[in-house]
VODRENZA-597310 format. One record per residue: residue in one letter; z, y, x of N, C-alpha, C, CB in turn. Coordinates in steps of 0.05 Angstrom, whole numbers, padded with zeros to 5 digits, always signed. Each point is the difference from the previous one (the first is absolute). Glycine has a CB too. Layout:
BEGIN
AZYXZYXZYXZYX;...
This chain:
BEGIN
X-03579-00518-00047+00007+00008+00019+00030+00021+00006-00053-00012-00002;X+00066-00008+00011+00027+00016+00013-00002+00022+00020+00019-00042-00005;X+00001+00055+00014-00002+00019+00018-00008-00013+00026+00031+00028-00026;X-00009-00050+00036-00003-00015+00025-00036-00009+00000+00061-00020+00000;X-00073+00009-00017-00025-00004+00006-00024+00015+00006+00019-00023-00020;X-00009+00047+00003-00018+00023-00001+00003+00012+00025+00001+00007-00047;X+00024-00010+00063+00000+00016+00024-00017-00012+00019+00043+00017-00008;X-00037-00046+00003-00006-00021+00014-00033+00000+00005+00044-00025-00021;X-00059+00023+00002-00027+00004-00007-00016+00016+00020+00015-00003-00046;X+00002+00044+00042-00005+00012+00007+00005+00013+00031-00003-00006-00048;X+00013-00012+00057+00004-00008+00028-00024-00009+00010+00045-00012-00007;X-00059-00006-00007-00021-00016+00005-00029+00022-00001+00029-00048-00022;X-00026+00057-00003-00021+00016-00001-00001+00026+00006-00006-00027-00026;X+00022+00041+00038-00003+00024+00013-00002-00001+00025+00019+00016-00028;X-00023-00036+00035-00022-00002+00031-00022+00008-00001+00014-00034+00012;X-00020+00055+00003-00025+00008+00002-00024-00025+00018+00029+00054-00004;X-00013-00061+00031-00018-00010+00021-00021+00012+00009+00012-00033-00016;X-00037+00016+00026-00025+00012+00018-00023+00011-00024+00007-00038+00049;X-00005+00016-00061-00021+00007-00023-00001+00022-00016+00001-00037-00002;X-00010+00057+00005+00014+00030-00011-00026-00004-00025+00026+00042+00053;X-00045-00048-00054-00023+00001-00012+00013-00025-00036-00042+00009+00066;X+00055-00028-00050+00006-00021-00021+00024+00015-00018-00014-00046+00034;X+00027+00054-00014+00026+00013-00011-00004+00024-00020+00020-00014+00043;X-00036+00025-00037-00014+00025-00017-00006-00017-00020-00022+00036+00034;X+00006-00048-00036-00013-00019-00023+00026-00015-00027-00041-00014+00049;X+00058+00002-00026+00026-00008-00013+00016+00013-00010-00004-00023+00023;X+00008+00049-00027+00018+00020-00007-00004+00008-00027+00003+00014+00045;X-00028-00017-00064+00003+00007-00026+00015-00025-00011-00042+00034-00003;X+00025-00056+00017+00021-00024-00021+00030+00001+00006-00038-00037+00001;X+00049+00048+00027+00029+00000+00000+00012+00018-00015-00001-00015+00039;X-00014+00030-00049+00012+00038-00001-00004-00022-00039-00032+00070+00056;X+00019-00086-00061-00005-00011-00034+00021-00019-00004-00053+00001-00004;X+00057-00019+00027+00023-00019+00000+00027+00015-00009-00024-00028+00038;X+00029+00042-00018+00026+00016+00000+00005+00016-00019-00002-00001+00040;X-00018+00016-00057-00002+00018-00021+00012-00016-00017-00039+00026+00009;X+00023-00052-00019+00003-00012-00024+00032-00020+00003-00062+00003-00009;X+00073-00001+00037+00026-00010+00001+00022+00017-00007-00017-00028+00030;X+00011+00061-00024+00011+00023-00010+00006+00002-00030-00023+00017+00037;X-00003-00026-00048-00002+00000-00028+00020-00010-00015-00041-00002+00009;X+00034-00027-00004+00011-00020-00013+00038+00002+00005-00055-00032+00008;X+00074+00046+00022+00019+00007+00001+00010+00009-00022-00010+00002+00038;X-00016+00028-00037+00014+00019-00019+00008-00005-00030-00024+00027+00028;X+00007-00049-00044+00005-00005-00016+00012-00024-00009-00026+00031+00004;X+00040-00043+00019+00021-00012-00001+00024+00015+00004-00025-00033+00011;X+00026+00048+00001+00032+00031+00002-00001+00005-00034-00012+00041+00060;X-00007-00038-00076-00002+00012-00027+00013-00025-00006-00044+00034-00009;X+00035-00051+00006+00012-00021-00017+00030-00009+00010-00049-00017-00010;X+00058+00027+00030+00025-00014+00012+00019+00025-00013-00020-00030+00053;X+00005+00054-00057+00017+00032-00009+00003-00015-00028-00024+00054+00030;X+00001-00063-00042+00008-00002-00032+00015-00019+00001-00037+00014-00023;X+00039-00036+00030+00023-00022-00002+00025+00011+00006-00027-00034+00013;X+00029+00047+00007+00028+00017+00001+00008+00015-00014-00004-00002+00030;X-00016+00022-00058+00014+00017-00010+00005-00020-00024-00016+00049+00020;X+00004-00074-00024+00008-00012-00022+00032-00017+00007-00057-00001-00015;X+00063-00007+00041+00018-00006+00007+00025+00026-00003-00032-00037+00027;X+00026+00057-00021+00023+00016+00001+00006+00005-00031-00011+00021+00049;X-00009-00018-00070+00010+00003-00025+00013-00021-00009-00031+00027-00007;X+00024-00055+00015+00022-00020-00016+00022+00002+00017-00030-00036-00022;X+00040+00038+00049+00018+00003+00016+00026+00024-00014-00042-00016+00040;X+00015+00041-00047+00018+00021-00019+00015-00010-00021-00033+00030+00008;X+00020-00051-00019+00002-00001-00028+00031-00024+00005-00066+00011-00025;X+00059-00026+00051+00019-00028-00001+00027+00012+00009-00037-00042+00014;X+00045+00060+00002+00020+00019+00013+00012+00019-00021-00026-00001+00043;X+00009+00010-00061+00012+00012-00023+00007-00013-00027-00022+00033+00021;X+00015-00064-00015+00017-00013-00022-00029-00003-00026+00062+00028+00014;X-00087-00018-00020-00009+00010-00020-00027-00025+00010+00024+00063-00012;X-00024-00087+00038-00017-00014-00009+00007-00017-00021-00017+00006+00038;X+00006-00026-00056+00004-00017-00012+00006-00028+00007-00020+00031-00019;X+00038-00045+00007+00011-00031+00020-00030-00010-00001+00059-00018-00018;X-00072+00016+00008-00028-00025+00005-00017+00010+00024-00007-00013-00055;X+00009+00046+00056-00017-00002+00025+00014+00004+00023-00036+00015-00023;X+00065-00016+00020+00012+00002+00024+00005-00032+00012+00022+00050-00016;X-00024-00062-00005+00004-00033+00010-00034-00006+00012+00044-00020-00046;X-00066+00026+00030-00019-00001+00009-00005+00009+00026-00005-00002-00040;X+00012+00021+00055-00003+00010+00031+00020-00010+00011-00018+00041-00005;X+00037-00062+00004+00023-00011+00006+00018+00014+00011-00020-00031+00000;X+00040+00063-00016+00008+00012+00016+00032-00004-00019-00050+00033+00027;X+00065-00033-00019+00025-00002-00003+00001+00015-00022+00016-00008+00044;X+00003+00007-00071+00001+00009-00019+00012+00029-00001-00002-00045-00012;X+00028+00050+00030+00008+00023+00010-00001+00000+00032+00027+00005-00042;X-00040+00021+00045-00011+00000+00030+00018+00014+00014-00046-00002-00009;X+00068+00008-00005+00022+00004+00019+00030-00015+00007-00024+00036-00011;X+00015-00056+00001+00025-00022-00005+00032+00010-00003-00033-00031+00031;X+00023+00051-00053+00025+00010-00018+00011+00022+00014+00013-00044-00021;X-00010+00055+00046-00004+00027+00019-00013+00017-00027-00013-00021+00060;X+00029+00047-00061-00004+00020-00010-00016+00018+00011+00033-00011-00015;X-00054+00021+00013-00023+00013+00019+00008+00033-00014-00050-00050+00006;X+00051+00067+00011-00012+00024-00013-00033+00011+00000+00047+00010+00011;X-00055-00004-00028-00024+00013-00001-00018+00013+00026+00024+00008-00044;X-00005+00006+00058-00005+00009+00025-00005-00018+00022+00024+00034-00017;X-00010-00061+00013-00005-00013+00029-00019-00026-00013+00055+00014+00033;X-00070-00001-00046-00022-00031-00008-00021-00001+00019+00001+00002-00052;X-00006+00025+00068-00014-00003+00022+00010-00017+00022-00014+00040-00014;X+00030-00044+00021+00015-00018+00015-00010-00032-00008+00042+00037+00002;X-00040-00043-00023-00008-00021-00009-00028-00001+00000+00039-00003-00021;X-00057+00021+00013-00021-00008+00004-00014+00004+00034+00001+00011-00055;X+00007+00006+00068-00008-00007+00022+00009-00023+00023-00008+00043-00016;X+00027-00063+00001+00000-00021+00013-00011-00024-00018+00036+00022+00028;X-00040-00022-00049-00017-00018-00008-00029-00009+00014+00026+00018-00038;X-00021-00054+00038-00012-00012+00019-00029+00008-00013+00038-00039+00018;X-00042+00036-00047-00026+00002-00004-00014+00025+00006+00010-00031-00031;X+00003+00050+00019-00012+00026+00009-00005+00005+00027+00020+00016-00034;X-00003-00025+00052-00005+00001+00026-00020-00006+00014+00032-00004-00007;X-00040-00024-00007-00021-00017+00010-00029+00009-00014+00037-00042+00007;X-00032+00052-00026-00018+00022-00015-00013+00028+00018+00032-00016-00044;X-00016+00020+00054+00001+00026+00018-00015-00010+00033+00052+00021-00030;X-00034-00037+00033-00017-00010+00027-00025-00005-00007+00035-00020+00023;X-00046+00005-00043-00023-00003-00003-00023+00021+00006+00023-00027-00026;X-00019+00046+00004-00009+00024-00010+00004+00020+00039+00021-00010-00072;X-00004+00006+00088-00001+00010+00023-00018-00017+00020+00045+00022-00011;X-00046-00045+00008-00024-00020+00017-00027+00011-00006+00027-00045-00005;X-00030+00047-00026-00028+00010-00005-00006+00022+00010-00001-00019-00033;X+00017+00037+00035-00007+00033+00007-00005-00001+00033+00036+00027-00042;X-00021-00047+00054+00001-00003+00026-00030-00016+00010+00058+00001-00003;X-00071-00015-00019-00022-00022+00007-00023+00026-00007+00023-00061-00017;X-00019+00077+00005-00012+00023-00010-00007+00018+00026+00028-00002-00048;X-00011+00013+00054+00003+00022+00027-00015-00015+00018+00047+00021-00004;X-00037-00049+00014-00019-00016+00024-00028-00002-00004+00036-00028+00008;X-00044+00030-00035-00039-00005-00008-00008+00022+00003-00005-00032-00036;X+00027+00049+00030-00009+00028+00006-00004+00010+00027+00021+00007-00037;X-00009-00010+00051+00000+00007+00027-00022-00020+00009+00052+00018+00007;X-00059-00042-00009-00024-00013+00004-00023+00005-00011+00026-00025+00006;X-00027+00038-00027-00027+00014-00012-00007+00022+00008+00006-00018-00033;X+00014+00034+00044-00005+00029+00018-00015-00009+00027+00047+00027-00018;X-00038-00050+00025-00005-00006+00030-00031-00002-00004+00047-00027+00019;X-00047+00004-00039-00027+00000-00003-00024+00013-00004+00023-00022-00005;X-00009+00048-00008-00019+00023-00008-00002+00012+00029+00015+00012-00055;X-00009-00007+00068+00004+00011+00034-00013-00018+00017+00046+00018-00006;X-00047-00051+00002-00011-00008+00017-00024+00006+00017+00025-00020-00023;X-00042+00028+00014-00031+00015+00014+00007+00017+00022-00026+00006-00044;X+00047+00009+00030+00014+00017+00023+00009-00016+00032+00022+00028-00046;X-00008-00043+00047+00002-00020+00012-00017-00012+00025+00017-00002-00043;X-00041-00015+00016-00025-00012+00013-00015+00027+00020-00007-00038-00048;X+00013+00055+00030-00013+00024+00019+00012+00005+00022-00012+00020-00033;X+00038-00015+00031+00011+00003+00032-00005-00020+00024+00035+00019-00025;X-00036-00042+00009+00000-00015+00023-00029-00007+00017+00042-00018-00028;X-00057+00030+00006-00032+00008+00013-00004+00017+00014-00015-00012-00028;X+00039+00039+00032-00003+00017+00014+00011-00007+00023-00004+00026-00032;X+00025-00032+00031+00013-00016+00020-00019-00015+00024+00034-00005-00041;X-00050-00019+00024-00021-00010+00020-00016+00014+00004+00004-00034-00007;X-00012+00056+00002-00023+00018+00012+00014+00015+00030-00023+00013-00056;X+00040-00006+00038+00022+00015+00029+00003-00019+00025+00035+00024-00035;X-00038-00047+00026+00011-00025+00030-00026+00000+00005+00042-00038-00010;X-00066+00029-00001-00019-00003+00015-00011+00028+00012-00007-00045-00025;X+00015+00071+00018-00007+00015+00020-00024+00017-00010+00018-00034+00033;X-00015+00031-00064-00022+00017-00011+00023+00025-00014-00046-00045-00013;
């Protein structure tokens, strides 16, 4: 599930409605559902971080001229990352930061972190859902004059 699907589904699942007993019964199912999504997102984040570490190592070797020609061709990268320019080692960070593959990898990691944050908030809301149900009951009692 992507972030938009999760948020759309949560907008439906978060509704309590008038059936408070059913809502209380559904809470553990919803908790299980979103906890499962959270765990999968954490695993996806770890995989993305591992792939990025491999990419950074390969890019380091490529930018420093230490990647073999076979590996360079296998990745589809140019033989000379600088197109003949002389680049000082202190300026390599500019090249790393502007590298499209590294940027895409970083964006994927940020995306998974955002999904994880959203799912953590959803799971926390579900942990305290019983309080909301109790508040609704108290309000109904008050309105009924008890």
